[in-house]
Each structure stands twice: as structure tokens, then as C-alpha cells.
RODO-770532 format. One line per 3 residues: their letters; for each residue x negated, z, y of C-alpha. Coordinates in nm, 4 decimals. Each point is the difference from the previous one (the first is absolute). Example, Ala and Ser with C-alpha at 12.3 -4.5 7.8 and 13.67 -1.06 7.14 Angstrom:
REM residues 2
as	-1.2300 0.7800 -0.4500  -0.1370 -0.0660 0.3440 .
***
This chain:
REM residues 303
xxx	-1.0469 -2.4458 1.2068  0.3406 0.1582 -0.0473  -0.0430 0.3515 -0.1366 .
xxx	0.2705 0.2359 -0.1227  -0.0592 0.3760 0.0080  0.2249 0.1774 -0.2484 .
xxx	0.0757 0.3301 0.1711  0.3101 0.2103 0.0571  -0.1104 0.1123 0.3465 .
xxx	-0.1637 -0.2237 0.2588  -0.0962 0.3080 0.2061  -0.2349 0.1433 -0.2615 .
xxx	-0.3656 -0.0051 0.1049  -0.1126 -0.2139 -0.2948  0.2792 -0.2537 0.0463 .
xxx	-0.0552 -0.0224 0.3759  -0.3760 -0.0477 -0.0440  0.0463 -0.2769 -0.2563 .
xxx	0.2376 -0.1852 0.2333  -0.2479 0.0462 0.2853  -0.2884 -0.1292 -0.2153 .
xxx	0.2035 -0.3046 -0.1063  0.0941 -0.0912 0.3545  -0.3532 0.0649 0.1246 .
xxx	-0.1253 -0.2673 -0.2396  0.2685 -0.2514 0.0988  0.2382 0.0468 -0.2929 .
xxx	0.3766 0.0468 -0.0073  0.0968 0.3395 -0.1420  0.3414 0.1231 -0.1103 .
xxx	0.0852 0.3488 -0.1236  0.2377 -0.0235 -0.2964  0.1925 0.2982 -0.1379 .
xxx	-0.0404 -0.0655 -0.3731  0.3047 0.2126 -0.0875  0.2180 -0.2380 0.2042 .
xxx	-0.1267 -0.3069 -0.1847  0.2245 -0.1741 -0.2516  -0.1773 -0.1664 -0.2907 .
xxx	0.1498 -0.3341 -0.1061  -0.1016 -0.1461 -0.3356  0.0650 -0.3638 -0.0788 .
xxx	-0.1682 -0.2510 -0.2275  -0.3279 -0.1050 0.1647  0.1232 0.1270 0.3352 .
xxx	-0.0574 0.3748 0.0575  0.0925 0.1214 0.3471  0.0567 0.3102 0.2106 .
xxx	0.2881 0.0559 0.2402  -0.0581 0.2325 0.2956  0.2489 0.0717 0.2779 .
xxx	0.1980 -0.3147 -0.0758  -0.2912 -0.2446 -0.0296  -0.2434 -0.1284 -0.2557 .
xxx	-0.3551 0.1319 0.0287  -0.1982 -0.3228 -0.0084  -0.3407 -0.1401 0.0929 .
xxx	-0.1921 0.3282 -0.0221  -0.3701 -0.0416 -0.0698  -0.0635 0.3629 -0.0948 .
xxx	0.1562 0.3458 -0.0188  -0.1365 0.3540 0.0335  0.2026 0.2461 -0.2106 .
xxx	0.0386 0.3498 0.1462  0.2195 0.1348 -0.2782  0.0851 0.3716 -0.0130 .
xxx	-0.0323 0.1777 -0.3337  0.3728 0.0828 -0.0139  0.0991 -0.3698 0.0111 .
xxx	-0.2708 -0.1439 -0.2236  0.2486 -0.1622 -0.2400  0.1850 -0.2110 0.2566 .
xxx	-0.2991 -0.0487 0.2278  -0.2118 -0.1404 -0.2838  0.2875 -0.2308 -0.0970 .
xxx	0.0019 -0.1447 0.3539  -0.3791 -0.0475 -0.0123  0.0361 -0.1707 -0.3397 .
xxx	0.2594 -0.2367 0.1481  -0.2400 -0.0985 0.2794  -0.2642 -0.0638 -0.2684 .
xxx	0.2453 -0.2311 -0.1795  0.0430 -0.1799 0.3333  -0.3810 -0.0608 0.0038 .
xxx	-0.0617 0.2392 0.2898  -0.3337 0.1848 -0.0025  0.0336 0.3796 -0.0034 .
xxx	-0.2597 0.2566 0.1066  0.1187 0.2203 -0.2889  0.1373 -0.1624 -0.3142 .
xxx	0.3222 0.1337 -0.1480  -0.1521 0.0969 -0.3346  -0.2915 0.1804 0.1663 .
xxx	0.2478 0.1875 0.2202  0.1979 0.1196 -0.3034  -0.3195 0.0884 -0.1866 .
xxx	-0.1340 0.2087 0.2902  0.3200 0.2060 0.0233  -0.0343 0.1183 -0.3591 .
xxx	-0.2565 0.2833 0.0285  -0.0445 0.0319 -0.3743  -0.0516 -0.3723 -0.0586 .
xxx	-0.2359 -0.0172 0.2985  -0.2201 0.2767 -0.1391  -0.0059 -0.1690 -0.3410 .
xxx	-0.1125 -0.3267 0.1598  -0.2714 0.1735 0.2038  -0.1158 0.2003 -0.3022 .
xxx	-0.0276 -0.3148 -0.2102  -0.2077 -0.1582 0.2779  -0.2531 0.2836 -0.0339 .
xxx	0.0616 0.1420 0.3474  -0.0519 0.3683 0.0773  0.3204 0.2075 -0.0050 .
xxx	0.0898 0.3676 0.0085  0.0756 0.0961 -0.3600  0.3753 -0.0495 -0.0388 .
xxx	0.2592 0.0964 -0.2616  0.3521 -0.1347 -0.0475  0.2442 0.1175 -0.2647 .
xxx	0.3607 -0.0636 -0.0909  0.1436 0.3344 0.1162  -0.2344 0.1940 -0.2297 .
xxx	0.0293 0.3791 -0.0095  -0.3629 0.0303 -0.1121  -0.1217 0.0946 0.3479 .
xxx	-0.3158 0.1688 -0.1323  -0.1084 -0.3274 -0.1629  0.0722 -0.1924 0.3212 .
xxx	-0.2035 0.2410 0.2130  -0.2871 0.0115 -0.2483  -0.0135 -0.3807 0.0011 .
xxx	-0.0772 -0.0069 0.3748  -0.2433 0.2904 -0.0088  0.2367 0.2836 0.0877 .
xxx	0.1339 0.1266 0.3326  0.0084 -0.0667 0.2857  0.1783 -0.3311 -0.0540 .
xxx	0.1925 -0.2562 0.2040  0.3517 -0.0774 -0.1231  0.1595 -0.3211 0.1310 .
xxx	0.3423 -0.1537 -0.0310  -0.0361 -0.3584 -0.1214  0.2396 -0.1123 0.2748 .
xxx	-0.1515 0.2036 0.2863  -0.1365 -0.1609 0.3194  -0.1866 0.1139 0.3125 .
xxx	-0.0935 0.3320 -0.1609  0.3581 0.0880 -0.0981  0.0407 0.1255 -0.3560 .
xxx	-0.3638 0.1156 -0.0219  -0.0748 0.3616 -0.0911  -0.3251 0.1941 -0.0283 .
xxx	0.0269 0.2639 -0.2726  -0.2871 0.2459 0.0433  0.0295 0.1792 -0.3351 .
xxx	0.1260 -0.0699 -0.3515  0.3181 0.2040 0.0400  0.1012 -0.1808 0.3177 .
xxx	-0.0853 -0.3386 -0.1543  0.2074 0.0725 -0.3105  0.2955 0.1070 0.2153 .
xxx	-0.0133 -0.3152 0.2149  -0.0358 -0.2344 -0.2997  0.2889 0.1705 -0.1815 .
xxx	0.2168 -0.0114 0.3131  -0.0578 -0.3733 0.0513  0.0568 -0.0721 -0.3671 .
xxx	0.3197 0.2067 0.0116  0.1226 -0.2318 0.2747  -0.0985 -0.3027 -0.2123 .
xxx	-0.2508 -0.0963 0.2692  -0.3047 -0.1840 -0.1321  -0.3326 0.1365 0.1186 .
xxx	-0.3706 -0.0536 -0.0448  -0.2495 0.2847 -0.0039  -0.3445 -0.0603 0.1513 .
xxx	-0.3193 0.1986 0.0205  -0.0701 0.1579 0.3386  -0.3168 -0.1383 0.1611 .
xxx	-0.1278 0.3053 0.1860  -0.3011 -0.1682 0.1617  0.2295 -0.2477 0.1828 .
xxx	0.0851 0.2901 0.2335  0.3561 -0.1118 0.0737  -0.1168 -0.3421 0.1203 .
xxx	0.0384 -0.3516 -0.1320  -0.0996 -0.3527 0.1007  0.2352 -0.2880 0.0785 .
xxx	-0.1741 -0.3356 -0.0392  0.1996 -0.2959 0.1331  -0.0625 -0.3108 -0.2107 .
xxx	0.1002 -0.3515 0.1085  -0.0756 -0.3050 -0.2132  -0.2675 0.1737 -0.2064 .
xxx	-0.1828 0.1627 0.2921  0.0077 0.3505 0.1486  0.0989 -0.0634 0.3642 .
xxx	0.0199 0.3641 0.1062  -0.0278 0.3531 -0.1364  0.0885 0.3490 0.1152 .
xxx	-0.0435 0.3523 -0.1284  0.3152 0.2111 0.0098  -0.0284 0.3789 0.0164 .
xxx	0.2857 0.2330 -0.0892  0.1018 0.2546 0.2614  -0.0955 0.3618 -0.0575 .
xxx	0.1930 0.1576 -0.2860  0.1052 -0.3413 -0.1343  -0.1531 -0.2005 -0.2845 .
xxx	0.1791 -0.3309 0.0680  -0.1929 -0.2150 0.2450  0.2871 -0.2390 0.0824 .
xxx	0.0298 -0.0645 0.3742  0.3776 0.0407 -0.0383  -0.0696 0.3606 -0.0993 .
xxx	-0.2150 0.0859 0.3007  -0.3364 -0.1171 -0.1293  -0.2648 -0.1412 0.2344 .
xxx	-0.2112 -0.3131 -0.0393  -0.3346 -0.1361 0.1071  -0.1953 -0.3182 -0.0630 .
xxx	-0.2386 0.0079 -0.2952  -0.2690 -0.2303 -0.1337  0.0501 -0.0508 -0.3708 .
xxx	-0.2783 0.0099 -0.2540  -0.0630 -0.3074 -0.2149  0.1702 0.1720 -0.2957 .
xxx	0.3054 0.0851 0.2094  0.0318 -0.3568 0.1303  -0.0337 -0.1407 -0.3509 .
xxx	0.2590 0.2437 -0.1356  0.2510 -0.0872 0.2743  -0.0397 -0.3762 -0.0370 .
xxx	0.0151 0.0180 -0.3806  0.3115 0.2198 0.0074  0.1856 -0.2420 0.2309 .
xxx	-0.1061 -0.2959 -0.2149  0.1069 0.1611 -0.3279  0.3391 0.0807 0.1522 .
xxx	0.0338 -0.3608 0.1168  0.0369 0.0995 0.3657  -0.1241 -0.2200 0.2860 .
xxx	0.0758 0.2809 0.2460  -0.0423 0.3603 -0.1122  -0.0735 0.3521 0.1123 .
xxx	-0.2228 0.1621 -0.2612  -0.0070 0.3792 0.0064  -0.3091 0.1683 -0.1466 .
xxx	-0.1575 0.3417 -0.0341  -0.3702 0.0637 0.0449  -0.1192 0.1951 -0.3022 .
xxx	-0.3224 0.1094 -0.1676  0.0451 -0.2835 -0.2494  0.0681 -0.2714 0.2572 .
xxx	0.3174 -0.1448 0.1574  0.3243 0.0834 -0.1813  0.3032 -0.2230 0.0611 .
xxx	0.3234 0.1841 0.0777  0.2358 -0.2842 0.0827  0.0158 -0.3640 0.1033 .
xxx	0.2668 -0.0547 0.2662  0.1623 -0.3435 0.0352  0.1550 0.0680 0.3439 .
xxx	-0.2689 0.2034 0.1786  0.0794 0.1060 0.3553  -0.2087 -0.1420 0.2845 .
xxx	0.0310 0.2750 0.2618  -0.2378 0.2532 -0.1543  -0.2699 -0.2486 -0.0976 .
xxx	0.0076 -0.1911 0.3305  -0.0064 0.3174 0.2087  -0.2833 0.1504 -0.2051 .
xxx	-0.2183 -0.3115 -0.0088  0.0987 -0.1844 0.3189  0.0144 -0.3188 -0.2098 .
xxx	0.2602 -0.2779 0.0064  0.1134 0.0380 -0.3620  0.3251 -0.1876 0.0691 .
xxx	-0.2070 -0.2983 0.1141  -0.1969 0.0075 -0.3271  0.3267 -0.0276 -0.1942 .
xxx	0.1073 -0.3030 0.2052  -0.3404 -0.1640 -0.0574  0.0575 0.0533 -0.3725 .
xxx	0.3353 -0.1802 0.0239  -0.1567 -0.2859 0.1955  -0.2704 -0.0591 -0.2618 .
xxx	0.2259 0.0195 -0.3007  0.3156 -0.1738 0.1245  -0.2139 -0.2977 0.1077 .
xxx	-0.1638 -0.0031 -0.3428  0.3415 0.0110 -0.1683  0.1340 -0.2885 0.2127 .
xxx	-0.3072 -0.2107 -0.0896  0.0505 0.0646 -0.3719  0.3692 -0.0943 0.0252 .
xxx	-0.0882 -0.3173 0.1963  -0.2641 -0.0993 -0.2560  0.2573 0.0421 -0.2795 .
xxx	0.2467 -0.2280 0.1830  -0.2678 -0.2668 0.0569  -0.1423 0.0191 -0.3522 .
***
């Protein structure tokens, strides 16, 4: 197979591991900087130019699209889809996952557990917002934040009101979520590939910090998920339309609560915590599905 890995940096751990996993299974792998791709649209002949050549004959791609370049990155993925190339993450699912508000609405409609969340259109009725999530303390999140950036813990009503008003004054859209005290500053990252949890870790925030992100100094360890947690993770990935996903959950007194479903989850933390070859699981997923897609296309031609 010829596999393209859409990544802006070939030296990143996740990118390097995916290339290594491809080559280890006898496939050709090429790292493609999606921001340097040129999309060419022509009747019945979509194509992509990259460094002076046409990107042709790819069997599958693995998008590793950063949040800041979602618009163009998803357009490149969509172009590969038009060229009948299988993608580990579909363009529409990628866009959907980057919209925190839409994601929570989808998960809520699916009946999955969530921290109680409020979103308003720059409302000044902060008392109503705080009452709706059960009062302080609360978590306040920028809709565009990633890796723990733009996330604030407000420990009392006065502080919460000040933060909400400040964000609204800057025309920054935020969501307000209930604080799950019993989680103890920890969350779970379940890595889902093709409808199966292939690895899970528990991330613990460092002392004095409530964000458990590894980028913010958190630690991780392998964890065995309960049946409810596995079901929640798999269902969340499915409802978001993601073949590869990192599902972040809190353990609460009322069961697992979904925080976020990540469409470009990093491999370093999960592989180091579990000792598992997660990159290899992603390549196996491509093998199964690209072969299936080629068979369907061949059957159509012969019909």
C-alpha cells in the first residue's frame, strides 16, 4: 500500500511512529505537508499538486491536522476523498470534532453522559448561567481552546462572573461546565480505532493544577476501563463519525462523562503509558478498509 501521512512536521513523535508502523508492515509511507498542497478542481478529475508533482496512486491517508489549520487541512482531506482515497479520518468528521459546541450537542443527543454544560450568546445573565450548572466552582472553556489552553477553573461565583464577563467583553465564545469534584483532577483518554478501544490511560494533573493534559505537566498510567467506559468511548467515536479518535472522559459518581472527542489524538502519551503499538493498530485499520474499498470499486466496474 501507498500511504500518505498529512503532517506539517515529520519529526513529531506521532508522525514518526506512523511512518515506522507503515514501513514495518511493508507499505510505502510519505509525509505530506497539507498546507503546501494545491487543490486542483476539474470536471471528473480532482487532483492535488505537491512540490511540483501530482499526488497519485495513494491507497490511504492519515490526517494529522492541527486545530489552527482545520479549514485548509479538511479541504485537502476532502480532495483525497474525491480522488477515491481511503482516509483514517473523514473530512466532515474532522470539521465536526473541532466544533466543541456541535460535538457536545451530538453526544448529548446520543444519550451519553456529559458534565452539565451551558452556552450563551454573550449573555450578561451570569447568575442564570451559574445556576444552570449547579453553581460554583465551574469550568469555563474557550470554544477554540486546545491542549488545556483557554480553560479556567473559577472557584466561586464572583470569580466565575468576572471570567465570563471578561471573555464576553473580548467577544470570545465560551462554554461553562459543572466541576466534577470526585474526578480529583484526573481524566481518562481512551484511544478508539475502527470501533474498538485499543488502549487507555488515566491522566493526573500535577499538584495545584486541575488540567490533566500531558502538555501541562500531567502524568499518565495505564488503566483498565469498565464496561460502561468502553461503551461510552466507542459510542462517542461512532456518533462523531471518527474511525480514529481519542475520547476524553471523567470518572464520576453517575458514570463516565465525556469531555471531548479528539480527531488527531497524539500517540506518545498513550504508547508510553500502555506499552502498546497504537500506530500499528491504525495501519491495520487502513489495511482492512482500503482493501474493502478497492473491492467495492472493482465490483462496480465489473457489474
